N, C-alpha and C positions, 0 to 999 in steps of 0.2 A: 412711718414704715419701720419695720425691724430689720436690722443687718445682722445676720449671724456669721459667727467665726468659728468654723469647725476645726479641730485640731488635725494638722497635716498628716495624711497617713503613708504617704510614699515613704518606703524604708530609707532611713538615714536623712530625711528631709526636717531641717531643724528650724526654717522660717516660719513665720506667722504672719496672715494676711494683714491684721491691723495691730498697731501698738497703742498702750495707753494714751500716750500724748496726743493723738488725733481725735480721740473720742469726743472732747467738749467741742471741737469743729463740727462733728457729724450731728451731736445733739443739737447746736445751735441752727443747724439745717433742718432740723425737725426730725432726724433719725434717731431710733433707739438701738442700742448695740447689745447683743447677747454673745458670750464667749463660752465655748466648751472648756469645762474645767482642765486646767493644764496646758491648754493651746500654745500658750506664750512661753512656758517654762523653758523649753529647749534653746529658745533665743534670748533668754536672760529676762522674761517679763512674767513675774509672778501673778497668779489671781488676784492679790490684795491690790496691785497696781492698777488693774482694770476697774475694780469696784471703787478705788479712790477716785477714779475720774468719771464714774457715772455709769460703767457698764454692769450688766448683770451675767453673774456665772451660772452656767446651767450643767447638769450632772453628766451628760453623755450627748453623743452625736445625733442621735434620733431626735432629741429635745430641741438642739439647735436647728435641723433642718426642719422640724415640725412647727417650730414658732417663727422661723423667718420668712420675710418676703422677699428678701434679698440674700443669697449666700455668697459669701467673699472667700475665696482659697487662693493660695499660690498656686499649687498644681490641682487642677480640677482633672476629673475623669477625662481622658484625651491625652494631657500631658503626664498625668500619673497611669501609665499603662500596667502597672503591677496591681495595685489595690484600689484603682480608682472606680472600678466597675461595681463595687459594693455600695457606693453612693447613689446609683441608679434607683433603687427602690423607695431611697428616702427622699426623692424629689418628687414635687407635685406640680401639676399643670397650673400655670400662670406664675410659678416661682420665677425669680430672676437669678442667674449664676454668673458670678464675674471672676475671672483669674486666667491664668496661662491654659489654654484650651489644646494648643498644638493643632490648630484648624485644618492644616494640610497633611496631617498624619494619618488619619484612618477615615474614609467615607462612613464605614459602618458605625464607627463611634460616634460622629457626628449626627447620624440618622437615629441613634439609640437616645441621643440627648434631646434632638427635636421630637421624637415619638413620645417621650416622658411629659411633652407639653411645657418644656422649660424655655424662658427667654434668656438664652446664653450670649454673654458678651465676651470676646477674647481680647485680652490686652496686648497680645502681640501684633495685632492688626492695627494699632493706633496710629493714626497718620503721623508722619514727621513734619509737623507744621509747628510754627511759633504758638498758635492757640492751644495746640495738644502738648507742648513740650512738658508741662508740669504732671502730664498724666503718662508719660512715656515710661512704663515700667520696664520694656525691654532695653532701653538705653540705660537705666539705673542698675539692673543686674549686669550688663555689659560692663560698666564701670567696675563693678566688683570683681567681675572675673578678670578683667585685664590687671587689676591691682594684684589678685591673688596669684595669677599666672607667673607674675615675676618673682614673687616671694617662695613659690614651689621651684622655680629653677635656681633661684640663688641657694635654697636649702640643698638643692641636689646637686649642683655644680661642685667641681673639684677646685675651682678658683674663686675668689673673692671678687666682689664687684666694683669698689672704688680703687682709684689709684692710690697707693701710699708711698711716702717717702720715709724709710725707716732706716735706723742704724745697719740694718741688714740688707741695705740696698732699696731701690726704687721697684714697687710692684705695679705693673701696667694695668690699666682697666679693663673689665671684661668687655667683650664686644657682643652688644644684644641687638639681634636683627629680628624685626616685626614684619609679617607679611599680612597685610589687610589692616588699613588703618581707619577702621571704623570706630565705635565707641569704645569697644574693648582693646584694640589695638592702639588707640591713641592714649589710653590710660596706661597700658603697658609700657608705652614709651616714656610717658611721664615718670612712672614709678622706676623704672629702670635709671633715668636720669637722676632722680633723687637718692638712689643707692650708689651712685657714682660711676655708673657703667657707660660706655659710649654706646648711644643708640642711634639705629638707622632703621629705616622701613621703606616698604614697597606697597603701593596700591595701585591697581589699573586704572583708577578714577583719577584724572589729573586735578580735580578739585582738592584732593587730599595732601597735595604737596605742601600748600601753605601752612595746612593745620599742623602737619608732622613738624616743620620748619619752626613754627611758632612755639613748639614745646623744645627745642633744641636739638631735635633729631635731625640726621642727615637724610634726605630722601633719595632713594635709588631711582634712577630714571633709566628704563630700557629702551630700545630702539624698535619698539613694537606698539601698536595701537589698537586698543579694544574698541570694537564696534559697539556703540550704544552702551558704554561702560556703566552706566547707572540708570535706573528706572525713575520713573517721576517721584517716587517716594525717598530717593536718595540711596536706596541699596544697590550693590552691585549686581551686575546681571550675568547669567551665564553665558559662556563663550564656547565657540566650537573647540574640538580636540587639536586642531592645527595650531590655534592661539595658544593654549595651555603647553603644547608641546614644546614651542618657541620660548615660551615664558620659562619653562624648567630648564631649559638649555642656557638662557641667559642668568638665572638665579644661581646655577650651580656654584660659580666662584664665590658670590657673595655669602652663600650657605657654608661652603667650605672653610671661609676666613671668619666665621662666626662662633663664639663659644656658646652662645645660646640663641636658638632660634623660636619665635612665639608666632603660631600660625594662628589667624582669626579671619579667614576667607570663608564665609558663610553666604550661601545663595538661599533667600527665603524658600521653603517648600521642595527644596532640591537637594540631592547628594552633594556633598562639599566636594569642590574640585580637587585633584590630587596635584599639589605642587611641589612636594618633596618626594622624589623616587628613592627606592632602596639604594641605588648607585650614589645619589647625592648624600645620603647619610654615611655611606661608605667612605665618602670623600672627607668627612668632618674629622676633626682631631679628637683622639680617645678622651672620653670624660666630658664631652660636649653635651647639651641638654637640648632635647625639642619639647614644647608644650603645646600640645594641639588643641586650641578652643574651639575647634570644629568637629571634635571626635564623636559627637552625639549624632552627626549625621553622616558617619563613615570616616571623617578625618581629612585633613589636606596633607598628610603624610603617608605614604603607602604602607607604611610598617606600623602605623597607629592600631592599636587594639582598644575598642571602646571601654572606658571605666577602668583600663589596666595601665600599669607602668611597665614598660618592657625594656629590654636592653638588646640592642642589636649593633653590631660592628664597633662596640665599646661606647656607643651613645645611648643615652637614657632616652627613651620616648614616654612622654606622660599623656596619657589619653583621658585624663580624669574629666568627669562630667559632673554637673550641678554644683560647680565651684562657689556660686553665690551662697549656697547653703553652709559653706565651711565658714562665713563670716555672719552668722544669722542675725546678730545684734543689729547691725547697721544696715543689712540687706533687708530685714524686715521693716526697719524705720523708713528706708527710702521708698520701699514697696507700698508701705501703708499710707505715705503722703501722696504717692502717684494715685492710689486707689481713692483716697478722700477727696482729692481734686476732681476725680472723675464722677464719684458718687454724688458730690454737690452739684456736679453739671448734669448727671443724668435724672436727678430727683428734683421735682419742682413741686411745692405745693402739695407734699405727700404723695405724688404720682410719679411714675416712671415715664418719662418724655421719650417717644418712639417717633421723632420727627425724621423721616429719612431723607429729608432736604439738607439736613444737617451733616457735613462729612465725618465728624468724629462718630457720631451715632451710626450712621449707615456704614461706615468701614468696619467698626468693631462688633456690630451686631451679628451673630452667627446663626441663631435660630430663634423662631418664633412662630406661634400658633401651630406647632407641629411640622414646620417645615424649615430646611437650610434656606434661609433667605439672603444670606451674603453672595453676592455676585462674583467676587474673586474666587471664595471656596467652590461655589457650583461649576466655575469655569475649569477650576483645577481639576476636580473630579469628573468633568465631562458631563455634568448634570444639565439637562435643558434649562434655559432661562425661563426663569418664573414670570408669569403675567403679573404686570404692574399691579392690577387690584388685589392680588393675592399677598402683595408685600403690605 
């Protein structure tokens, strides 16, 4: 089977789906790799590095789609809502597509991909299980985002992060508060600690306390309890407005005392809950910084503007999106390793395995044979359940 890597077309996207180092492993598994010329250059991987490892360079996007049995991308049509639609005419019936699809974004886009006859797999839907850990691209990109959020905050802040004892006196360390201790939040805590800041964190999931403390962070406990705080996949669940109102009230003091607040509370497929109001921002010290990692889905801060950096009440609010793309070399490397583990799992004896008894395949498969076949996606868009036979 031939795996094709087109150049990413989303504006400003610098990652690439596969990097040269993984190609020998794919070849060992019986896969050939073709790469669009220049696809890896923005991430620091020239064409020559691919050919050295056994990949073939093709001159354009049309050749890659036309040659490949499986097309791998970082942002496929779906998550790429700006230029992704141009790929639709290049897709062909029976071809497989793997990448970030944003499956809960638009029913119409999912239907278009299905109608193209493409067998599409969404890496966002990878189960959070031990068996699937090496394939979990969402966690890999979350790690990069958490790291980069702290660097952005440090660069923007009027204060330095570490404690310093100098001839000019002692400088106290910056106070960094992380809301949402998932993969991105935990990496933010870890990075803030490495830079010498005092880090604290809050998460409505009680299980997060031990993880925060293991990284040297202080866990903020609030006298409220979330109902069913996490789903079976380990993600936080949406709560009612009464819970969020009480949560905001209790978080106000902690936010006011922080130099930097990093929010990373994301509910899959839903608008991000507002955890920081305009009044809470007003209560922060001048020169404080908020980095909102939930900006793409509306933001955890009421004043966040998606994709923009704004200043309000003398507080800088960073609503950057696609942060992983700002560290493209290692983000691509991590993503490529996740994809390689996934590809070698999916393809056996030169054939795509579509065993729906297998949780990894069942959960990640979105479209097949002209239909949206993923049960979660159908339920989300209120589509009728498919008859088992058609799956």
